[in-house]
N, C-alpha and C positions, 0 to 999 in steps of 0.2 A: 055980048060975046065973052067978055072977061068973066062975067058971072057964071056962064055955062062951063067954061074951062075949069074954074075953081070947083064947081060942083062935081065935075067928072073926077078931078083929082081926089076930092074927099071920098067919093064913092069907091074909087080904086084903092085908096088907103084903107078904107074899112074892109074891102074884100080881102086885101092882103093880110090884114091883122086877123081876119076870121079863119084863115087857112092855117092848120098846125104846121110847125117847122119840122122838116124831116131831118134826123141825125145822119152824120157822115160815117161810113164804114171804111176802115183801113185794111190793107193787106198785112199779113204777118211780118213781124220784124223781130228777129231773135238776137238776144245779147246774153252775155255771161256775167255772173257775179261770183267772186271768190271770197268767202268770209275769212278764211285763214290761209293766206298765200305763202306762209313761211315754210321753207324746205331745209332739211338737215342733210348735209353731204355725207357720203360714205355708205349708201345703201338705198333700198327702195322706199320711197315715200308714197303716202296715200294723199292725194289732193282731192278735196271735196269742193264742188262748185255747183252753181245753179244755172240752168238754162231757162231764160224767161222770154215769153212772147209779149213784148210791151213797147210798141213804137212811141217815139217822141211825138208830141203834138196834142191838140185839143180834141182829137177824134173821139167820138163816143163809143165806138165799137171796133173790135179787131177780129178778123177772121182767124179761125183755129188752124194751126199748122198740124198736119198729119204725116205719119210715116217718116218721122225725123231720124235721120242717120247721121251719127257723129263719128268722124274718122280723125283721130288725133295724129299729129306728126311730131317727129323729134325736133328739138331746137337746140342748137349749139352743143354743149357737152351733156345735155340732159336727154336721156333715152326714155321715151314713152313706151311702156310695156303693154298698155291697153290697146287692142287693135281697133275695136269699134264699139260704139254705144248706140242704143235704139230707144226712141220714145214714140209710142203709138200715136199720141195726140198731145198737143200743147196749146190749150186755150188761153185766152187773154187773162193775164194776172195770176195764173196758177203755175208756179215754177216746178221744174223737174230737178230733183236732187240726184246728182251724178258724181261718180268717183273715177279718178285716173290713178294708175300705178306708174310712177316715174322713178327711174333709177338715176340717182344723183351721185356721180363719182366723188370720191374723197379728193380734197384739194381743189375743188371747183371754186372759182372766184366768186366772192360775194357780189350781190346786186340783183337787179330785176331781170326776169326772163319771160318771154311770151311764148306760150305753147299754142301752135296753130290748130284750129279745129275746122275741118272741111265739113260743111253742113249741106245736106240734101233733104228737102221736105216738099210737101204738096199742100194746096189749099183750094177752096172753091172761090172762083172769081166773082160770084154773084150773078153770073149769067148762065149758070148750069154747067160750067166747064171746070175741069180740074187743071190746075197750073202747077208745074214743078219748078222749083227754084233752087239754085246752088249759090252758096255764099261761104265766106270764111270769117270766123270769129276767133278770139284769142282768150286763153286763160292766163292771166298774169300771175306769176309766182315770184318769190323773192328768196334768195339765199342769204341768210343772215350770218355775219361773222361770229365765230365761236368755236367750241370744241368739236372735233370730228374724229370718228373712230373707224379703224379698219383692222381686220384679222391678219396678223403677220405669220403665225404658224400654229399648227395643231399637232398633237401627238396622242394617240389612243392605245391603250393596252387591253381594251375590252375584247373578250372572245365570245363567240356565239355560245349561248347557254352558260354564260359566266359573267363575271364582274371585272371591272377594271377602272382605270382613271383616264379621264380626258383632260389634257393640258391645253389651254387656249391662251395664246399670247396676242394681245391687242395693243395697238399704238394710237395715241392721240395725235392725229395728223392735222388738227385744226389750227386756227390762228390764235386761240387763247387757251388758257388752262381750264380745267374742270375741277369743281369742288363738290364734295359730298355726292359722289357718283355711285350708282347702283347698277351693276351688270346683271341682267336677268337672262338666264338661258332656259329654253323650253324645247320639248320634243313633241312633235305631232305624230310620231310613229308609235304604234302600240307595242312594237318589239323592242323599243329603246326607252329606258327610264333613267332618270337622274337621281341616284339613290333609290328611295322608295316612291318618289313622286315623278310627275312629268315636267316639273320645272323647279328651278332653284336660283339663288341669287348670291352675289358677292358684293362687298362694299369697299369703296376706295375713297379715302378722305381728300386726297389731293392728287391730281393727275396733270402733270406739266405737258406743254406742247412738245411733241417728239419723243415722249417717254413711253417705254414698253411696260406693260403689266401682264403677268402670267397668272392664270387662275386654274385651279384644279377642281374637277367635278367628278364625283363618283358616278359611274355608269354601270347599268345592268342590261344585258341582252338576253332575251328569252330564247328557248330552244327552237322557236319558229322563226327567229331572225335569220337573215342570210348574210353570208360573207360578202363584203363590199362596202360601198360608200353610202353614208346617210347624211342628211342635212338637218342641222338644228338651227334654231332661231335665237338670236341675241338682240337685246336692246339695252341702251345705256340711258338712264335718267340722270341728269346732272344739273349743276347750278353754274351759271356764268360768273365771271369776276364782278360784273355789275349787279349780281344778286338775282337776275332773272333766271327762271327755270327753263329747261329744255329737255327734249328727248331725241335720241338718235332714231333714224329709220331702222327698220328690221335689218339685221346684219346676218348673213348666212355663215354658219360655222360648220365646216365639213368634219365628219367623223368616220374613221375606217373601222368596220367590224371585222375582227380577225377570226381565222378559223378556230374551232374548238380545240383545246389542248388534247392531244392524243398520245397514247403510249402503245407499244407492241411488246409480247413475250415470245422469245425465240430460244433455240438450243436447249429446249426443255428436256431434262433427264430425270428419271425416276427409278429408285430402287425399292419402292414401296411394296410391301408384302403383308398379307394377312397375318395378324398375330405378332407383328414386329414393328419396331421403331426404326425408320430408315430416312432417306433424304430425297427431297424434291428440289431440284435446282434448275436454273435457267438464266437468261439474259433479258433485261428490260431496256428498252430504247425510247428516248424522248423523241417522238416524231413531230414535235413542234406545235405552234410556231414560236414559242417563247421559252426562256429558261425555266426549269423547275428547281427551286431551291429546297435543300434539305429533304430530298425525296425519300419516301419510305414505301417499300413494297409490302402490301398487307394481304393476308390469307383470309378471305371471307369465310363465313360459316360453311364448313364442308359437310355437315350432317353428323348424326350421332355415332357413327362407327369410325370416323376419322378425326383425329385431334392433333393439330400442329402444336409442338412443344412451345414454340413462340409464334405469335400471330403477326408479327411485323419484323421486317429486316431493313435497316437503314442502308441506302445505297449512295447517299451524298447528293450533291447538286449536279444536275444534268443539263447541259446546253442542248439546243435543238440538234438532233442527229447523234447525240452522245449516248453510249450504252454503259451498263454496269451489271455485274453478276449478282445473283442472290441465291440463297439456299435455305430451305426450311427442314428441320427435323420433324417428321410426321409419324405419329403412332396410328396404326391401323388395328382395330380390335379383332379378336379371334372370331367374333360373330359377323364380321364383314364378308362380303362376297368378292371373290377375285374377278378381275376383268377390267374393261375400260371404265374410267371415271372422268367426270368433268368437274374441275374446281374453278372457282371465280377468284382470280387475283385482282388487285387494284393498286393504285399509286396515290398516296397522300403527299402533298407538297405545298410549298409556299410560292405565290406568284411574285411578280416584280413590285406589287403594291403591298407586300407583306400580308397578304390575305391567304388564309388556309383554304386549300382546294382539294378536291378528290376527283380522280378520273372515273370514267365509266368502268364497269367490270370488264376484265380481260379473261374470257373463257379459255381454260387451259386443259387439254385432254391428256391424260396419262393412263398407263396400265398398272393395275395393282396385281401383283403376283400371288399365286396360291400360297397357302400356309406351308412352311417348311420346318423341318426338325431343327432344334437348336444345336444338336450334336449329331455327328455321324459316329455310330458305334459298330465296330467290327470285332468279332471274336478272334483271338490269337490261337487259342486251343479250345475247340468247341466239341470235342469228341471224348466220351467216357464209356468205359466198359461196365456193364451191369455188375453191381456188387463192388464197384471201386469208387474212389474219390480223389480229390487233389485240387490244385490251383486252377481257377477259372479266370483266364487272362483276357482282357478286352482292351482295344485301342479306341480312345475317345478323342474326337476332333471337334473343335469349336467352328461351326459353320456360320456364325454371326459375323457382321462387319465391325464388331466392337469387342473388346476384351470382356471376359467374365471371370469372376473370382469366387473364392470360398465355395468350391463346387463339392457338394456331398452327393455321392452316388449310392443307390440302394437297390438290391435285387430282391425279387419275390419269387418263391418256388412253390410248385405243387408236386405231390407224389407222382411218380417215384423219385423225383429230384428233391434234394434237401441241401441246406447250407448251414454251416457253423460260423461263417463270417460273411454277413450280408451287406457290409458298408465299406466304402472307400472314399478317399478325400484327395482333391487336387486344389492347390492354393490359387492357381491362375492359369487361364488359357487365353492367349492372344488370338486374333482372327486367323483361322487356318492352322493353328498349332494343335499338335496331337500329344497325348500322354497315355501310357499304359497303366491300367488299374487291375487289381487282383482281388478275387473273392475265393472262398472255399466252397466246393460243390461236390456232392456225392450222388451216385445213381444206385437205387435200391437193387438188391440181388434178384428180385422178381421182375425187374424192369424189362419190357419188351424192346427188341431192337427197332428203334424208330427215332424220329426227331421230336423233341419236346421243347416247348417255349419257356424261357426264363424272362419274366417281366422286370422292368428296370425303369427308374426315374431319377431326376436330378433336382436338387435345390441349389440355386446359385444367386449371386448378386450381379445385376447388369451394370452397364457403364454409368447409370444414374444413381447407383447405390441401392436400387430397389431389389428386394428379395423375390425371386421368381421360382415357382414350381413348374417343371417342364411337363410336357406330355409323357405318357407312358410308352416305353419302347419294348418290343419283344425280340429277344435274342434267341436264335435257334441253337439247340444242343442236341448233338447226335449221340444216341446210346447204342452200343454194340454188345453182342453176346459172344463168349469164348467159342471160337470156331471148332475146337476139339470135342466139345460137349462134355468135358471133364468137370470135376467139382470146381466150384468157383474158388478163386485164389484165396479169398479171405478165410473161408472155413478150412482150407488145407493148411494154411499157416497156423490157425488155432490148434488144429489136431496135432500138427507136428510139434508145436510148442508143448502141448500137454504130454505127448509121448516122451519128449526129451526130459521134461521135469520128472515124469514117472520113472524113467530109467535112472536118472541121477539119484532119486530117492532110494531105489532098490540097491544101487551100488553103495551108497552111503551106509545103509543098514548092514550090508554084508561086511563092509570093512569094520564096522563097529563090533 
């Protein structure tokens, strides 16, 4: 009997050893690993971690977790900005690399913090059914003592379609000083650049706890930029007193884009006239938003027939809303056309950063008057009898808005009119002043009774000292004939004189 039992045991042992051993399979078991858990206070940190499906124990196989949803939650003073993460499947031993955005306030106490993760996932239970499971895991992070930075104040002078300066004041709010710090500022907006680039940096050798530092950055806004607030990103790389290196999280730096500098032209008055040099005047106003230092009103290219004597007029510094008058002396050539004209004025100025700027063109509409005579000429005595002559008196008036000098007047006659003295001179005529000038004029004895023209022009010096030849004037002269139809007076006088001389000669001979 004992031998039989022994044999049965041996057979059973052999049977067991002949059957292969079946491995055990475990359900998913998720956990987290954080390679670099250090956080820097004072901004948004990026926390990288791994989610691993790896249960503890000697099991040979682990079921794959699918449709894994991760919902982080805030913890203490740390604000988690990531709402949800998703992993489609998480097999055994293949970690999922994930990232959280967490906002760590400045001044947060150093130490370890656990960020809760609410996990929901599914898996096959081995019997053909899907099982959903919910659990909570944690990402452990650590706030290390050291320098911390926050933005205290910003001030921007940049205008749309212009340049300016962004002043950023930052404070070390951490528990230790920082050494050999580099403040890097960058812009992700295509409408905002820092100088000629999208990023720039400043260096600080020593930055004590509680100390403020102010940095200036050149900024440029394109014409497509909009008025309003922009956000730039700053980061501080530093060295702790113990020699270890660190970097701050991304720090938001606000910047205000100001409206484009604008000016307006009002109360525009023009005395411009074809063939004359006259005045274009008006008022320029700084419509903001910043002061314009050493402003100059400029007269842009007006074309070939209009020439400003000076192309710029200084009006001084203008605060927002402040106005100043300007005036240009402008020459309009004789070939110009009278009528409405549009000129482009502009303003050159210096901004608050001592940068030279120019405004957009300010279209200015004015009327150019038709050509006018330099002088008004009126005859004092303009009637002569055929066969007679005498003084031809004219009144000459300066119609210009400036004085003229060294005025030489000359007349030109055609038969039956003639002159024995065709020139007259006036030393000076002020605007609106009149003077009488005299010539000698005769009408031939055979002249018909009618009106004849006497041509006349002037040579004079204008108010700039330039010698000018005037246009030609035509002065009417009326010629009349003796109403009695008798002999003309000149032949009668000659005959009478001859008769008297002849009678005297005869009387003298008789007395002798």
